[in-house]
N, C-alpha and C positions, 0 to 999 in steps of 0.2 A: 754507482747508480743510487739515486734517492727516489724512493717510491712512496707516494701517499695514496690514500684511497681513491683520489680522483685525478692523479697526475703521476707521471714518471719523469724524472729529471736526470739526464746523463751528461757527463762532461766527455767530450770527444777531443782527444789530443791533437789529431791531425787528420789528413785525408784518408789514411789507412783505416783508422778506427771509424771514420764516417762511412767508409765503404762496407765495413763489417756490419754496421747497423743497418745499412741498406739490404745486405744479404739476410739479416735476421728478419727484417720487415717483410721481405719477399716470401718468407715461409709462414708469416702470420696472416697475410692478406688473402681474402677470398673474393670471388665474384660479388659484385654489388657493393664493394667497399669503396669509399671515397677518401683518399688521403690528401688533406689540405696542408701544403707546405708554405709556411710564412717565414719572413725574415728579410733583413736588409740585403742590398746587393752585395754579393760576395760572401754571404753567410754560409753557403754550402748547399743550397736547395737543389741546384742542378747536379751537383756531385752525388748527393744522396739519391736523387731520382735515377741517375745513370747507373749507379751500383745496384739499385733495386731491379731495374729493368734487365740488366745483364744477368743477374742472379735468376730471375724468372725464366729468361731465355736459355740459361746455362751456356752462355756464350760471352766470354770475357772480351771479345773483340767486337761485340755488337755495336754498330754505329748508332749513337743516340744524340742526334742533333737537338739543339735547343729550339723549342717551338715558339720562340719569342715573336717571330714574324708570321709564321703559319697559324699560330694560336693553338693548334692541336696536332699531335703526331700519334698515329695509331700503330700498334704492334700486335700481330697475330701470333701469340705465344701459347704456352700451356694454359694460361688464363689470359684472354685478350686484355690488353692494357691500352688506355688512351691517356696520353701525357698532354695536359693543358697548361699553357702559360697565358694568364689573363692580364698581364701588365699593360698590353695595348688594347684591351677590350673597350670598345666605345660605349657600350650600354649593356647592362645585365641581360637584356632580352636576347642579345646576340648569342648567349650560351645555348639557347634552343637551336639556333641556326647551325651552331657548330656540332650538333648531334650529341650533346652531353647526356640527355636522358636515355637515349638508346645505348650509348656507350656504357653507362652505369648499369643498365639492365642486363647487359651481356658480359660485363667484365669489371675490371678495376679502373678507376679514374684517379690519376695523380694530378693535383691542381696546384700550380705555383701562383702566387699572388692571389689567394682566395678572397682577400678583402675587396677585390674589384667586383665580386658578385656575391657578397656576404649573404644576402637574404635569399639567394636562389640556389644555394648548395644545400644538400640534404642535412637535416638536423643531426642525423646519426653519423656524420662524418668523423674521421679521425683527424684531429688537429695536431700538427707537429710544428713547433716554432723553433727556429735556429737563431742563436744570438752569439756574437763574438764574445769570447771570454779569455783574456790573456792571450797566449799563443794558439789557443784552440777555439772551441765553440761549445756552447751548451745547448742541448736539445731538450725541449719540454713537450711531452706527449699527453694529450687529454683525449678521451674517447668514451663512448657509451660502454656499459658494463661488459657485454659480450665481446666486443672488439678489444677492449682493454685486457680482458682475460687472455685472449690469444696472444697479444703482444707481450704480456708478462710471461707467458709460457715460453715463447722463443727466447726471451732474455734469460729466463731461468736455465734453459738448455745451454745458452752461451756460457753462463757461469759454471755449469757442470763441466763443459768442455775445458774451460780454463783450469778448473780444479784437477783435471786429468791431463794437464800439460798441453792442451790444444787451444789455447786462448785465441790464436790467430788463424785457426783452421778455416778453410772455405767450407760453406754449407750449401747443399743443393737438395731440393726436393727429390725424393726417390719414388716413393709411392705411398698411397694409403691402401688399406685393404678393407675387406667387407666388415671387419670388426672395428673396434675403437682404437686400433693402433695405426700409427703413421711412421714412416721411415725417411731418413735423410742420408745422403752421402756426405761423408766428412773427409776432407782432403787436408792432411797435416801440412803446415807451412814449410816443413823441411823436405817435402816431396816424397815422403814415404807412402806406403800403400794406403789406398782408400780404406776407411772404416765405415761401419754402418751404425747409425744411431736409431734406436727404437724409442719412439715417443708413446708411452703407454700410461697415461694418467689414470689414477683410480676414479671410478665413477660411482655415483650413488646408486643404491639398489633401485631397479625398476619395479613396475607393478607386480603383485603376486600372480602367479599363473597356476600354481598347484600347491595345496596344503600350506598356503600363506607364504610360499617362497617365490622369489623372482626367478626368471628363466635361467640365468647363469648358475644359480645354486642348484637347481634341479638337474640341469644338464651337465653339471660339474665343469663349467668353463672357468679357466683361470682368470682371476681378477686382479692379480698383481704379478710382479716379475719373479717371485721365488720359484714357481714351477719351471719357467723357462731356464733359469740358471741351473736348477737341480738336474733337469733332464739333459741339458747341454753338457754338463760335466760328466754325467754317467755315460752318455753316448760316446764322448771323446775317449773316456777311459777304456771303453770296450772296442776302440779302434775305428769308430765311425767318424765321418766328417760332419761334425756339428760345430757351430761357431765358438771360438774362444771368447770369453767374456773379459773385456778390457777394463770396464768400469760400470758400476751400477749404483743408482740411488733408489732403493726400494720404496721409500716413502713418496718420492716425487714421481716414480715410475719412468725413469730414464735409464737406458742401457746403451753402452758402447760395445759393439761386438765386431768380430772378425768378418771381413767380406770374403765369402766363399767363391765368388765369381758371378758372371752375368749370363752364362749360357744355360739354357733349359733343355728339356727333352723333346721339344717340338722343332720342326724345321721352319724356314722362313714363311711358309704358307700356313703355318699353324697346324701341321699334321704330325702325328707321332713318329718319332725316329725309333724303329724297332730295337736297334742295338741298345739304345739308352734305356728304353723300358725294360729290356731283358736284364740289363745290369741292375736296374732299380729293384726288380723282383728278386734277383739273387741276393742283393743287399738285405731285403726284407726277410728272406728265408733264413739268413744268418742271424738276424736280430731275433727272430722267433725261436731260434734254437738255444738262446742264451738265457740263463736265469736273470731275473731283474728284481732288485730290492724294491719294496713298496714304500719304504721310509728312507728318504735321502737327506742327509745333513746338508744344509746350504750355508748357514752361518753358525757361529757358536750359539746363537739364540733361536735358530729356526730350523725345523725339520719339515721337509715337504712330504706329505703322505699322498701317494698317487691314488686317486679315487677309483672305485670300482664302477664299471659300466653296468649299472644295476637295472633291475626291472623298471623302476620308475622312470629313469632317463630314457631307456629304450622305448617304452610305451609313449612317453610324451613326444619324442621325436617322430615316431611312426604315426601319431595322431594328427600330425600336420596334413596328412593326406585327406582324412575325413573332415578336418576342420576347414581347410582352405581349398584343396584341389577339387573335391567332390562338388561343393557349391558352385565353383567356377565352371566346372565341366557341365553340370546338369542344370544349373540355374536354380537350385533349391538346396536347402539345408538337409543334412542327413537326418533321417528319422531316428527316433530313440532306439528302435529295433535294429536298424542298420548299424548305428554306432555301437550298441551293445555287442552285436555279433562280431564286428570288426575287432573290438578290443579283446573279446574272448579268444578270437583266433590268435591274437598276439600273445595273450597269456600262455596259450598252449605252445606256441613257437618258442617263447622264451624258456619254458620248461624244458623243451628239447635241447636247449643249450647247456643244460646242467653237466653233461658229459663232454662238452667241447673243450679243446685246449685253450687255456687262458694264460695270457702273459701281457707284456706291454703292447698296447696298440696306440699308434701315433695320432690316429683319428682323421687326419686329412693328408694322407700320403698319396698325392697326385700331382699332376704337372705344374700347377702354380707354386708348389712348395718343394720342388726338386731342382737342385743345381747340378749341371753336368760339368765335371772337372777333367777335361781331356788330358791334362798333363800329369794326372795322378794315376794310381793303379789300385786294382781290387776295390775294397770297400770305400777307399778314399775318393773314388771317382764320383760317388753319389753324395752330394751335399744336402743335408737335412736342415731346414730353416724354420719349420712350423711344427712344434711338438708340445707347446705349453699346455694344451688341453688333453694331453695323453692320459689314458686310463689303463686299468687292468681289466681285461675282458677277452672275448673270443678273438684270437689272433687273425682269424679269417676276415675280420672287418677290414683290416689294412690291405689285405690282398684284393678284396672287392673294390677298395678305393682306387687302386692303381690299375687293376685289370679293366675296370669299368670307370674310367676317368670321367668325372662329372663335367669337365670343361672342354673335352675334345673326344671325338668319336674314335673308339678303338674297335675296328671291325672284327667280325667273329674269328677269322683265321688268326689274327694277332692275339685276341683274347685266349683262344685255345692254346697257342704257343706259350704265352706267359703262364697260364695255369700249368702246362706241362713242365716248363722250366722249374717252377716253384716246387711242384710235387716231386720231381726227380731229385732235387736237393734234399727235401725233407725225408724222402724214403731212405736216405743214408743214415738217418738217426734211428737208433733202437727205440721202439715203443711208439713211433709215429702212427696214429690211427687214421688212415686216409679216408675211409668211408665216413667216419664221424666228422672229420675235418670238412669234407665236401658238403655234408648236410649243413654244418654251421656256416659254411661259405654262402650257400643259397639263402639261408635265413638272414645273414648279415647283409647280403646284397639286397634282399627285399626290404629290410629295415632301412638301409641307407637311401634306397631309391624312393621308397614311400615318403621318407622325410623330405628329400629333394623335390619330389613332385608337388608337395605342399609348400615348400619354402619358396620355390620360384613364383608361385601365385601370391604368397604373402608379400614378397618383395614388390610385386606389381601392385596389389590392392592396398596394402597398408603403407608401404614406404615409397610408392610412386616411382619404382625402378623397373620399367618394362623390359630392359635389356636382357635380364636373366631368363625371360621366357623362351629365348632361342634354344635353351638347353633342354626344354621339355621333351621334344621327340626322342632325343638321345636317352634321357632318363627312363622313359616308358619302354624303350627298346631293351635297355638293360634289365628292367624289371621282368620282362618276358623271359629273359635268359634264366633268371632266378626261378621263375615258375616251372622250369623244366624239371626241377627236382620234385619227387613225389611228396616230400614233406610240406611243400608249398601249395598243394592242391586246394586246401580250404581257402587260402587267401586268393589264389587265382580265381576260384569260382565266385568269391565275393566281389572281386574287381570286375569280373565279366558281367555279373548282374547289375552292378552300379555303372557300367559303361565306361570304366576307367581303363585306359590302354588303347582305346579306339583312336582313330585318326584325330590329331589335334590341329587346330588352325593356328 
């Protein structure tokens, strides 16, 4: 590959390498992208488009007829795709009649023979030219800066796979998550087991939110791959099912890891499966019983220090309720007096955690991050896949995360059963202080749910993501459970006066 600032040039030896480029581009393209394919007859435009479409569909047998006579062929895929062939276009105005603008608004447009409507295609399009060269073909890609950055990224990942013996592996979109990470399924050409690729590029610091620091640094969120690798190694050494690390480029932020499976802890209707939650809680109880080093060697040159879940991080997260939820609920900003009282309550509650049991907390131990492994036994049945943001803090936080799952309703009988299972296991340990643990559980439950009650609103108001608001009733119901502990009475009274926890629309 030859890369200049404004172009990428790649020699493709045969149809197989052309198909791999199509797979790579399928991972780079997003809705509202226009991919303009130019080149002589037989240069490989249709072959590239076919591979791209099959990759987006994750269906190697997808029928992809040439749209030479129909001019456009549409596909309702993960991202809708419209495949245009303008070779027989009578006049550029016909592009409107074909529904090009609407197709581009809703998805991806692949355009063969773009020169037939040169002035009517978006200026921000991705131009890809195919030319015969020897026994193969050369492709030249030019695109605006943002689109080119995405293409360079997927090609860098292909180079990473090649360096790890997977040059010819098939790649498929797996998922993005709420963070800045994305995931791919990687299928080795030799037919061996699927592997997972984590795409985690470093990001520039965001705006300061507290004491001149951006949110990730205040909240102790992982910003590179070292914490994930460190925790994965330690958890596996302790007998837990965390992914094996097959390859990692720390500078680029690319990891190749073990696939722990596809089953979760919910049934086909999205409801909790009690047996799987109970096994998850048992796994957590064992984790909390083990000593955990705070400094973990990762490479000869790097030691990961697990950060503390400190007062600053706890208060900043809890503050989301007064910053975002209260104005949304009441239609007004919190008064200075309300804010001061709320934060003073949290100062007192955090002081109450001084005597709490502290050890490793995974931070988001709930249904999206738990893999059920039915063919394994004991601890190995619970696959852990999200722990890069782990901290040292009150262990009760993780129990609150699973017993009060943010993404699915755990009804009260199951909540009580899970709490009972956990406590029964921990009572077997000498020195386990159950009353102090239950107090810290209530405080951590309240802290987590105050954070989430504000986060759902922030995702709506700031990020334009209204879908998370469906979790609000559940979050407020969980908060009421925390309020049952006498230690939470000041926070409960404050929320009652502020009207938080009442029926939400």
